[in-house]
N, CA, C and O of each residue as an XYZ file, in Angstrom:
332
protein
N     -97.716    -66.124    108.405
C     -96.895    -65.066    109.570
C     -96.371    -64.327    109.549
O     -95.204    -64.466    109.183
N     -96.789    -63.224    109.867
C     -96.336    -61.523    109.546
C     -95.173    -61.497    110.285
O     -95.147    -62.009    111.404
N     -94.255    -60.990    109.824
C     -93.150    -60.526    111.185
C     -93.236    -60.654    112.470
O     -92.843    -61.561    113.204
N     -94.020    -59.251    112.795
C     -94.540    -58.617    113.448
C     -95.236    -59.775    114.613
O     -94.830    -59.645    115.767
N     -96.214    -60.838    114.354
C     -96.694    -61.995    115.233
C     -95.113    -63.230    115.516
O     -94.756    -63.700    116.597
N     -94.446    -63.460    114.096
C     -92.777    -63.831    114.707
C     -92.460    -63.720    115.687
O     -92.175    -64.527    116.573
N     -92.489    -62.085    115.592
C     -91.354    -61.097    116.520
C     -92.060    -61.707    118.436
O     -91.359    -62.063    119.384
N     -93.619    -61.609    118.380
C     -94.183    -61.026    119.791
C     -94.445    -62.878    119.373
O     -95.649    -62.846    119.119
N     -94.144    -63.917    119.234
C     -93.809    -65.320    119.966
C     -92.691    -65.528    120.682
O     -92.527    -66.098    121.760
N     -91.445    -64.644    119.464
C     -89.683    -65.669    119.908
C     -90.003    -64.667    121.494
O     -89.695    -65.242    122.538
N     -90.559    -63.331    121.599
C     -91.080    -63.118    123.378
C     -91.734    -63.825    123.584
O     -91.632    -64.091    124.782
N     -92.585    -64.498    123.046
C     -93.391    -65.419    124.606
C     -92.794    -66.356    124.827
O     -92.870    -66.815    125.966
N     -92.041    -66.954    123.930
C     -91.291    -68.213    123.971
C     -89.842    -68.434    124.266
O     -89.228    -69.501    124.277
N     -89.159    -66.509    124.643
C     -88.481    -66.925    125.649
C     -87.008    -66.700    124.386
O     -85.799    -66.928    124.429
N     -87.969    -66.136    123.356
C     -86.217    -66.426    122.356
C     -86.110    -64.892    121.880
O     -85.594    -64.765    120.770
N     -86.446    -63.882    122.426
C     -85.910    -62.691    122.621
C     -86.089    -62.152    123.660
O     -87.274    -61.912    123.892
N     -84.986    -61.681    124.828
C     -85.116    -61.273    125.970
C     -84.410    -60.218    126.710
O     -83.541    -59.910    125.895
N     -84.279    -59.665    127.469
C     -83.667    -58.043    127.889
C     -82.858    -58.515    128.907
O     -83.361    -58.861    129.976
N     -81.319    -58.588    128.650
C     -80.576    -58.374    129.623
C     -79.972    -57.129    129.632
O     -79.890    -56.184    128.846
N     -79.395    -57.508    131.226
C     -79.108    -57.099    132.025
C     -77.164    -56.915    132.466
O     -76.504    -57.827    132.964
N     -76.541    -55.342    132.067
C     -75.126    -55.766    132.258
C     -74.223    -54.689    133.543
O     -73.947    -53.495    133.419
N     -74.026    -55.284    134.316
C     -73.151    -54.683    136.092
C     -71.852    -54.260    135.893
O     -71.361    -54.469    134.784
N     -71.056    -53.592    136.918
C     -70.195    -53.343    136.612
C     -69.078    -54.108    137.658
O     -69.811    -54.802    138.362
N     -68.093    -54.262    137.975
C     -67.235    -54.629    138.509
C     -67.742    -54.619    139.920
O     -67.570    -55.609    140.631
N     -68.600    -53.130    140.535
C     -68.916    -53.590    141.348
C     -70.927    -53.457    142.338
O     -71.482    -52.938    143.307
N     -71.274    -54.624    140.795
C     -72.619    -54.877    140.592
C     -73.359    -54.436    141.183
O     -73.999    -54.834    142.156
N     -73.330    -52.928    140.256
C     -74.617    -51.625    139.428
C     -75.081    -51.765    138.249
O     -74.157    -51.772    137.436
N     -75.889    -51.858    137.872
C     -76.466    -52.146    137.257
C     -75.814    -51.197    135.606
O     -76.069    -49.993    135.579
N     -75.196    -51.674    134.633
C     -74.828    -50.225    134.063
C     -75.505    -50.310    132.847
O     -74.831    -49.613    132.089
N     -76.638    -50.854    132.101
C     -76.855    -50.889    131.017
C     -78.079    -52.383    130.811
O     -78.268    -53.370    131.521
N     -78.707    -51.927    129.506
C     -79.439    -53.239    129.938
C     -79.926    -52.982    128.128
O     -80.006    -51.991    127.403
N     -80.080    -53.920    128.013
C     -80.547    -54.065    126.187
C     -81.208    -55.788    125.158
O     -80.821    -56.915    125.467
N     -81.842    -55.605    124.423
C     -82.583    -56.639    123.822
C     -81.720    -57.325    123.221
O     -80.951    -56.746    122.453
N     -81.612    -58.961    123.449
C     -81.128    -59.844    122.238
C     -81.905    -61.049    122.501
O     -82.791    -61.207    123.340
N     -81.418    -61.904    121.620
C     -81.905    -62.648    120.149
C     -81.854    -63.861    120.813
O     -81.246    -63.460    121.805
N     -82.059    -65.226    121.054
C     -81.347    -66.048    121.981
C     -81.160    -67.082    121.117
O     -82.214    -67.624    120.782
N     -80.176    -67.531    120.649
C     -79.288    -68.102    119.217
C     -78.777    -69.473    119.885
O     -78.695    -70.484    119.187
N     -78.391    -69.493    121.417
C     -78.176    -71.313    121.895
C     -79.021    -71.136    123.368
O     -78.436    -70.316    124.076
N     -79.767    -71.476    123.760
C     -81.116    -71.165    124.680
C     -79.709    -72.425    126.289
O     -79.404    -72.101    127.436
N     -79.338    -73.657    125.511
C     -78.598    -74.702    126.174
C     -77.348    -73.954    126.887
O     -76.989    -74.349    127.997
N     -76.651    -72.815    126.218
C     -75.480    -72.551    126.661
C     -75.800    -71.124    126.509
O     -75.020    -70.362    125.938
N     -77.178    -70.650    127.116
C     -77.010    -69.605    127.483
C     -76.439    -68.280    126.356
O     -75.699    -67.358    126.695
N     -76.890    -68.454    125.270
C     -75.508    -67.531    124.052
C     -76.487    -66.762    123.838
O     -77.576    -67.334    123.893
N     -76.513    -65.539    123.584
C     -77.548    -64.255    122.858
C     -77.014    -63.533    121.736
O     -75.926    -63.980    121.372
N     -77.265    -62.959    121.348
C     -77.092    -61.550    119.840
C     -77.689    -60.929    120.559
O     -78.796    -61.361    120.877
N     -77.182    -59.554    121.168
C     -77.544    -58.746    121.367
C     -78.417    -56.962    119.888
O     -77.793    -56.012    119.415
N     -79.551    -57.248    119.756
C     -80.723    -55.855    119.094
C     -80.099    -55.579    118.944
O     -79.543    -55.879    117.887
N     -79.473    -54.631    119.929
C     -79.210    -52.815    120.872
C     -77.959    -52.787    121.057
O     -77.090    -53.622    120.807
N     -77.909    -51.588    121.594
C     -76.640    -51.580    122.819
C     -77.357    -51.727    123.907
O     -78.497    -51.497    124.310
N     -76.054    -52.318    124.384
C     -76.349    -52.314    125.775
C     -75.915    -50.935    126.519
O     -74.695    -50.971    126.680
N     -76.597    -49.472    127.141
C     -76.174    -48.980    127.859
C     -75.132    -47.620    127.368
O     -75.184    -47.002    126.304
N     -74.508    -47.480    128.145
C     -73.701    -46.737    127.137
C     -72.288    -47.486    126.985
O     -71.512    -47.551    127.938
N     -71.877    -48.286    125.194
C     -71.512    -48.946    125.156
C     -69.772    -48.641    125.134
O     -68.979    -49.578    125.221
N     -69.356    -47.316    125.016
C     -67.872    -47.037    125.872
C     -68.161    -47.358    127.335
O     -67.105    -47.074    127.900
N     -69.314    -47.946    128.562
C     -68.725    -48.249    129.662
C     -68.958    -49.381    129.821
O     -68.461    -49.901    130.819
N     -69.814    -50.232    128.896
C     -70.365    -52.006    129.061
C     -69.528    -52.603    127.664
O     -69.516    -53.821    127.487
N     -68.911    -51.791    126.795
C     -68.867    -52.571    125.683
C     -69.495    -53.549    125.117
O     -68.931    -54.563    124.704
N     -70.985    -53.281    125.034
C     -71.811    -54.080    124.326
C     -72.326    -53.549    122.704
O     -72.043    -52.356    122.809
N     -72.692    -53.649    121.804
C     -72.729    -52.781    121.592
C     -74.134    -54.241    120.600
O     -74.378    -55.397    120.942
N     -74.612    -53.550    119.584
C     -75.446    -54.153    118.583
C     -74.693    -55.319    118.044
O     -73.530    -55.111    117.698
N     -75.033    -56.137    117.960
C     -74.600    -57.256    117.253
C     -73.112    -58.670    117.721
O     -72.403    -59.443    117.077
N     -73.389    -58.160    119.777
C     -72.252    -58.687    120.034
C     -72.981    -59.592    120.627
O     -73.969    -59.330    121.313
N     -72.475    -60.887    120.368
C     -72.434    -62.260    121.129
C     -72.213    -62.397    122.544
O     -71.116    -62.506    123.091
N     -73.315    -62.382    123.077
C     -73.047    -62.479    124.592
C     -73.080    -63.928    125.702
O     -73.427    -64.977    125.160
N     -72.786    -63.976    126.969
C     -73.314    -65.004    126.872
C     -73.883    -64.351    128.685
O     -73.229    -63.586    129.394
N     -75.086    -64.893    128.975
C     -76.199    -64.816    130.076
C     -76.491    -65.991    131.223
O     -76.519    -67.217    131.120
N     -76.653    -65.287    132.120
C     -77.321    -66.666    133.460
C     -78.208    -65.682    133.599
O     -78.208    -64.467    133.401
N     -79.137    -66.664    134.075
C     -80.474    -66.532    134.985
C     -79.780    -66.178    136.546
O     -78.657    -66.438    136.976
N     -80.879    -65.514    137.155
C     -80.929    -65.515    138.285
C     -81.597    -65.637    139.815
O     -81.509    -65.073    140.906
N     -82.345    -66.777    139.162
C     -82.723    -67.031    140.368
C     -84.366    -66.433    140.606
O     -85.154    -66.540    141.546
N     -84.438    -65.779    139.301
C     -86.205    -65.548    139.599
C     -85.620    -63.636    139.000
O     -86.461    -62.960    138.408
N     -84.384    -63.118    139.227
C     -84.677    -61.749    138.455
C     -83.807    -61.997    137.144
O     -83.335    -62.976    136.564
N     -83.839    -60.308    136.930
C     -83.134    -60.935    135.160
C     -82.374    -60.959    134.607
O     -81.474    -60.471    135.290
N     -81.929    -61.273    133.506
C     -81.114    -61.959    133.389
C     -79.903    -60.952    132.903
O     -80.087    -59.780    132.575
N     -78.506    -61.692    132.919
C     -77.372    -60.567    133.331
C     -76.007    -61.410    132.384
O     -75.468    -62.515    132.441
N     -75.861    -60.182    131.545
C     -74.423    -60.780    131.166
C     -73.670    -60.822    131.586
O     -73.277    -59.871    132.261
N     -72.586    -62.599    131.385
C     -71.555    -62.467    131.907
C     -70.283    -62.523    131.024
O     -70.457    -62.953    129.884
N     -68.977    -62.136    131.394
C     -67.580    -62.545    130.949
C     -68.185    -60.984    129.124
O     -69.097    -60.170    128.980
N     -67.242    -61.340    128.447
C     -67.081    -60.037    127.498
C     -67.723    -60.384    126.501
O     -68.107    -61.550    126.598
N     -68.069    -59.785    125.397
C     -69.518    -59.782    124.020
C     -68.305    -60.871    123.375
O     -67.344    -61.334    123.989
N     -68.631    -61.070    122.168
C     -67.491    -61.339    121.177
C     -68.196    -60.419    120.555
O     -69.184    -59.802    120.953
N     -67.330    -60.333    119.021
C     -67.601    -59.820    117.573
C     -66.686    -60.048    116.871
O     -65.455    -60.062    116.893
N     -67.976    -60.338    115.856
C     -67.611    -60.858    114.034
C     -66.398    -60.044    112.968
O     -66.226    -60.439    111.815
């Protein structure tokens, strides 16, 4: 299997998702692609910066927790972790 097919399969199976970040007022201030590292615990690693990193504090490589909201796009919850 080539790399592109592998990535396409990850997207299809929910291994790569798009996450949204919301400010304290409930406004979306960024979105970014992430790879799910633990589906059970809803943990993912960001593959790209989410919005303006100075505002969201979510940069490429950040480990984030996310939640699914009744059919809405998954959103980042809490603060990101960095190695």
